[in-house]
C-alpha positions as CSV (number, residue, x, y, z in Angstrom):
1,M,-1.5,-14.0,14.6
2,R,-0.5,-13.2,11.0
3,I,3.1,-12.7,10.2
4,S,2.2,-9.2,8.9
5,V,0.8,-8.3,12.3
6,L,3.9,-9.5,14.0
7,L,6.2,-7.6,11.6
8,G,4.1,-4.4,11.7
9,L,3.7,-4.5,15.5
10,G,7.4,-5.2,16.1
11,L,8.4,-2.3,13.9
12,L,5.8,0.0,15.4
13,L,6.7,-0.8,19.0
14,A,10.4,-0.4,18.3
15,V,10.0,3.0,16.7
16,V,7.4,4.4,19.0
17,T,9.2,3.2,22.1
18,T,12.4,4.9,20.9
19,C,10.5,8.1,20.4
20,A,8.8,7.9,23.7
21,Q,12.0,7.6,25.6
22,D,12.7,11.3,24.9
23,T,9.5,12.6,26.3
24,K,7.7,12.6,29.6
25,P,5.3,9.6,29.8
26,T,1.7,10.9,29.1
27,S,0.1,7.7,28.2
28,R,-1.2,4.4,29.6
29,P,-2.2,1.1,28.1
30,L,-5.6,0.9,26.3
31,T,-7.4,-2.2,27.6
32,M,-9.4,-4.5,25.4
33,A,-12.6,-3.4,27.1
34,E,-11.7,0.3,26.4
35,Y,-10.8,-0.6,22.9
36,E,-14.2,-2.1,22.2
37,K,-15.9,0.8,24.0
38,A,-14.0,3.4,22.0
39,K,-15.3,1.9,18.8
40,T,-18.8,3.0,19.8
41,F,-17.8,6.6,20.2
42,A,-19.3,9.0,17.6
43,V,-18.7,12.6,16.7
44,A,-21.8,14.4,15.6
45,D,-20.1,17.0,13.4
46,L,-16.6,16.2,12.3
47,D,-16.2,19.7,10.9
48,K,-17.1,21.5,14.2
49,D,-16.7,19.1,17.1
50,T,-13.0,19.2,17.9
51,Y,-13.2,18.2,21.6
52,V,-15.8,15.7,22.7
53,K,-16.4,14.0,26.1
54,F,-17.8,10.5,26.7
55,D,-19.3,9.3,30.0
56,N,-17.2,11.9,31.8
57,T,-14.4,9.4,31.5
58,Y,-12.9,9.7,27.9
59,V,-12.1,12.6,25.6
60,L,-11.7,12.8,21.8
61,D,-9.4,15.7,21.0
62,R,-8.9,16.6,17.3
63,Y,-5.3,15.4,16.4
64,E,-3.0,18.5,16.4
65,A,-6.0,20.6,15.4
66,K,-5.5,19.2,11.9
67,K,-8.1,19.5,9.2
68,P,-9.3,16.3,7.5
69,Y,-7.8,14.4,4.6
70,F,-9.9,13.9,1.4
71,I,-8.4,11.1,-0.6
72,T,-9.6,10.2,-4.1
73,G,-8.6,6.8,-5.4
74,D,-8.4,5.2,-8.8
75,D,-12.2,4.8,-8.8
76,G,-12.7,8.6,-8.6
77,Q,-14.5,8.4,-5.3
78,K,-13.5,10.7,-2.5
79,K,-13.0,9.4,1.1
80,R,-12.5,11.5,4.2
81,I,-10.2,10.6,7.1
82,D,-10.3,12.5,10.5
83,L,-8.0,11.8,13.4
84,Y,-8.7,12.3,17.1
85,K,-6.5,11.6,20.1
86,L,-8.2,9.2,22.5
87,L,-7.6,10.4,26.1
88,A,-8.5,9.3,29.6
89,K,-10.2,12.3,31.2
90,Q,-8.4,11.6,34.5
91,D,-4.9,13.0,34.1
92,M,-5.5,13.4,30.4
93,Q,-3.4,10.4,29.5
94,E,-3.3,9.3,25.9
95,L,-4.7,5.9,25.1
96,G,-4.5,5.9,21.3
97,L,-5.8,7.4,18.1
98,M,-9.4,7.4,16.9
99,I,-9.8,7.2,13.2
100,F,-13.0,8.2,11.3
101,Y,-13.2,7.1,7.7
102,T,-16.2,8.6,5.8
103,T,-17.2,7.3,2.4
104,E,-18.7,9.3,-0.5
105,K,-22.2,8.0,0.7
106,G,-21.7,9.2,4.2
107,K,-21.0,5.9,5.8
108,V,-18.5,6.1,8.6
109,Y,-16.0,3.4,9.5
110,K,-14.2,3.7,12.8
111,A,-10.8,2.3,14.0
112,V,-9.0,2.7,17.2
113,M,-5.2,2.5,17.0
114,P,-3.8,1.9,20.5
115,N,-0.6,3.5,21.7
116,F,2.7,1.6,22.1
117,T,2.0,0.6,25.7
118,A,-1.1,-1.5,24.8
119,D,-1.1,-5.3,25.2
120,G,-0.3,-7.3,22.0
121,K,-3.8,-8.7,22.0
122,V,-5.2,-5.2,21.6
123,W,-2.8,-4.6,18.7
124,E,-3.8,-7.8,17.1
125,K,-7.5,-6.8,17.3
126,Y,-6.7,-3.5,15.7
127,F,-5.0,-5.1,12.8
128,E,-7.8,-7.5,12.3
129,D,-10.3,-4.7,12.4
130,I,-8.6,-2.5,9.8
131,H,-8.1,-5.4,7.5
132,A,-11.8,-6.3,7.9
133,I,-12.6,-2.7,6.7
134,D,-10.2,-3.1,3.9
135,K,-12.2,-6.1,2.5
136,V,-15.4,-3.9,2.1
137,E,-13.6,-0.6,1.4
138,P,-10.8,-1.4,-1.1
139,N,-7.5,0.3,-0.4
140,F,-8.7,1.5,3.1
141,V,-5.4,0.4,4.7
142,L,-3.3,2.0,1.9
143,K,-5.2,5.3,2.3
144,L,-4.9,5.1,6.1
145,S,-1.2,4.3,6.0
146,Y,-0.6,7.3,3.8
147,V,-2.3,9.7,6.3
148,L,-0.6,8.1,9.3
149,S,2.8,8.2,7.5
150,K,2.3,11.9,6.7
151,E,1.4,12.7,10.3
152,M,3.6,10.3,12.3
153,G,6.5,9.0,10.1
154,F,6.7,6.6,7.2
155,Q,8.7,4.0,9.0
156,L,5.9,3.4,11.6
157,Y,3.3,2.5,9.0
158,K,5.0,1.1,5.9
159,A,4.3,-2.5,7.2
160,M,0.6,-2.0,7.8
161,N,-0.7,-3.6,4.6
162,Q,1.8,-6.4,4.0
163,G,-0.7,-9.2,4.1
164,K,0.2,-12.8,4.9
165,D,3.8,-13.5,3.9
166,L,5.1,-17.0,3.7
167,S,8.6,-18.2,4.4
168,K,11.0,-17.6,1.6
169,D,12.0,-21.2,1.9
170,A,8.5,-22.2,0.8
171,G,9.0,-20.7,-2.7
172,T,11.1,-22.0,-5.6
173,Y,14.1,-19.8,-6.3
174,G,16.0,-20.4,-9.6
175,S,17.2,-19.0,-12.9
176,D,13.7,-18.6,-14.4
177,I,13.2,-14.8,-14.9
178,C,9.5,-14.4,-15.5
179,F,6.0,-13.2,-14.6
180,P,2.8,-15.0,-13.6
181,G,0.4,-15.5,-16.5
182,G,-2.2,-13.3,-15.0
183,D,-0.1,-10.1,-15.4
184,E,-1.4,-7.8,-18.1
185,V,0.7,-6.6,-21.0
186,A,0.2,-3.2,-22.7
187,M,-0.5,-3.8,-26.4
188,A,0.4,-1.4,-29.2
189,D,-3.3,-0.7,-30.0
190,G,-4.0,0.5,-26.4
191,S,-5.6,-2.7,-25.2
192,K,-4.4,-5.1,-22.5
193,K,-3.8,-8.8,-22.9
194,L,-3.0,-11.5,-20.3
195,L,0.7,-12.5,-20.5
196,K,-0.2,-16.2,-20.9
197,D,-2.3,-15.4,-23.9
198,I,0.4,-13.4,-25.8
199,Q,1.2,-15.0,-29.2
200,Q,3.9,-14.7,-31.8
201,G,3.3,-11.6,-34.0
202,D,1.4,-9.6,-31.4
203,E,2.6,-6.0,-31.1
204,V,3.4,-4.8,-27.6
205,L,4.7,-1.5,-26.2
206,T,8.3,-1.0,-25.2
207,F,9.4,2.1,-23.3
208,D,12.7,3.9,-23.6
209,A,13.7,5.4,-20.3
210,A,16.2,7.8,-22.0
211,T,13.8,9.3,-24.5
212,K,10.6,8.7,-22.4
213,Q,8.9,7.4,-25.6
214,S,6.9,4.2,-26.1
215,V,7.0,2.4,-29.4
216,A,5.5,-0.9,-30.7
217,V,7.6,-4.1,-31.1
218,K,6.6,-7.5,-32.4
219,V,6.6,-10.6,-30.3
220,K,8.9,-13.4,-31.5
221,A,7.9,-16.0,-28.9
222,L,6.4,-16.5,-25.5
223,T,8.6,-18.4,-23.2
224,E,6.7,-20.8,-20.8
225,H,8.2,-22.4,-17.8
226,D,6.9,-25.5,-16.0
227,A,4.5,-25.1,-13.2
228,K,6.2,-24.8,-9.8
229,N,5.6,-23.0,-6.5
230,Y,7.7,-20.0,-7.6
231,A,8.8,-17.3,-5.2
232,I,7.0,-14.1,-6.3
233,T,7.9,-10.5,-5.5
234,T,4.9,-8.2,-5.3
235,L,5.5,-4.5,-5.6
236,L,2.8,-2.0,-4.6
237,L,3.4,1.4,-6.3
238,V,1.6,4.6,-5.5
239,K,1.5,8.2,-6.7
240,F,0.1,11.0,-4.5
241,N,-0.9,14.5,-5.6
242,E,-1.7,16.6,-2.6
243,A,-3.3,20.1,-2.3
244,V,-4.2,22.0,0.8
245,N,-7.4,24.1,0.8
246,S,-9.8,25.7,3.3
247,D,-11.7,22.5,3.9
248,G,-8.7,20.2,4.4
249,I,-6.1,18.3,2.5
250,D,-7.1,16.9,-0.9
251,V,-5.1,13.8,-2.0
252,R,-5.4,12.1,-5.3
253,L,-4.1,8.5,-4.9
254,T,-3.4,6.1,-7.7
255,S,-1.7,2.7,-7.4
256,K,-0.3,-0.2,-9.4
257,V,0.6,-3.7,-8.4
258,L,3.3,-5.8,-10.2
259,E,4.2,-9.4,-9.6
260,A,7.4,-11.0,-10.8
261,T,10.0,-13.6,-9.9
262,P,12.5,-12.0,-7.5
263,N,15.3,-12.1,-10.1
264,H,13.4,-10.4,-13.0
265,P,15.1,-7.0,-14.0
266,I,13.0,-3.9,-13.4
267,Q,13.7,-0.4,-14.8
268,T,13.8,2.1,-11.9
269,N,14.3,5.8,-12.5
270,I,18.1,5.5,-11.8
271,A,19.1,1.9,-12.5
272,I,18.1,-1.6,-13.5
273,K,17.5,-3.8,-10.5
274,A,16.1,-7.3,-9.8
275,A,12.5,-7.1,-8.5
276,G,13.5,-8.7,-5.2
277,S,16.2,-6.1,-4.5
278,I,14.0,-3.1,-5.1
279,A,13.5,-1.1,-1.8
280,I,10.6,0.9,-0.4
281,G,10.9,4.5,-1.5
282,E,12.5,3.8,-4.9
283,Q,10.7,5.0,-8.0
284,L,9.5,3.1,-11.1
285,F,8.0,4.2,-14.4
286,C,4.3,3.5,-14.9
287,L,1.9,4.1,-17.8
288,N,-0.7,6.8,-17.4
289,E,-3.6,5.2,-19.4
290,V,-5.3,8.6,-20.0
291,T,-2.3,10.7,-21.2
292,K,-0.4,7.6,-22.6
293,T,2.7,9.0,-20.9
294,N,4.9,7.3,-18.3
295,E,5.1,8.7,-14.8
296,L,7.2,8.0,-11.7
297,Y,5.5,6.0,-9.0
298,T,7.0,5.3,-5.5
299,V,7.4,1.8,-4.2
300,W,5.2,1.7,-1.1
301,Q,5.4,-2.0,-0.2
302,V,7.5,-5.0,-1.2
303,K,6.4,-8.6,-0.4
304,E,8.1,-11.8,-1.3
305,Q,6.3,-15.1,-0.9
306,A,5.6,-18.4,-2.4
307,G,3.0,-17.7,-5.1
308,G,1.5,-21.2,-5.3
309,T,2.0,-23.8,-8.1
310,Q,1.8,-22.0,-11.4
311,K,3.5,-21.5,-14.8
312,V,5.5,-18.4,-15.4
313,Y,6.2,-16.6,-18.7
314,N,8.4,-14.2,-20.5
315,I,8.2,-12.4,-23.8
316,V,10.9,-12.6,-26.5
317,A,10.5,-9.5,-28.7
318,E,12.1,-8.3,-32.0
319,G,13.3,-5.1,-30.4
320,G,13.3,-2.7,-27.5
321,T,14.5,-3.4,-24.0
322,T,11.3,-3.1,-21.9
323,F,7.7,-4.1,-21.7
324,I,4.8,-2.5,-19.8
325,M,3.4,-5.1,-17.4
326,N,0.4,-4.2,-15.2
327,N,1.1,-0.6,-16.4
328,V,4.6,-0.9,-14.9
329,V,7.8,-0.6,-17.0
330,V,9.9,-3.8,-16.7
331,R,13.0,-5.0,-18.5
332,Q,13.1,-7.8,-21.1
333,K,15.1,-10.9,-20.2
334,L,18.1,-10.2,-22.4
């Protein structure tokens, strides 16, 4: 079982169990056989069918009578997410949550999230299934975690998309304050350039958090550090714009990913912090490539792991205090 599954499951069980202690038990464990069977359930009309029976044994009941979420990602394509409670018809005990994810082409992906009483093997299968969908539907887990966090509490689902974390001891920690060479630098002419390809004399953008203005500065040198298995902090940043209408809840989702050594300084909206000390829920400035302005994005996920043997780099510039790396404002090493 992946470490992310263990972390997510542990957090999930702890929070849900705590919540369940305050209410009368109305659930029972979802078995593996029922889990596989539930994945075959289909709803003919997601707009009209709010209560559907299967084999006179199971029921899908529209979750809290809520309308669907319509989430548009960076690619401009709109996805639909519908939630149904999965119930055992006898005694109407809750077994889990049925998730229908419909693409812009009408293809429906299904996932069955068991309740907290289910065996660990069922939970492991659930995590495997949603990550399998994520491979063919980019950002599926991120979009799903947003919907579940809105409906059931952020702390339950913030660990859903952590991926495979390695032990911190496996990475090299030191005084090198840098970025992997594959990160992209925002250039003064509006283009992007891989950090490892930056040269003396190049003009890059620097952002002033006080004035909210970006200006061009020249590169004096590119610092290059020897290849090691550096520890790397990965920040997933998201911005959601939500609007409720008669059809459901429309969500515009955009995301950024930044990788840096844990000790590299990052410009948050209120302070300068090392990448490894930034917490979920904090906000960072990110470049809007359309408007050329900088907007606040929220830290949705923080991972720290050994990044594999590679060189890391840092820019020395003639002025300014920041760079824009992967469209995220970061501090220079001063």
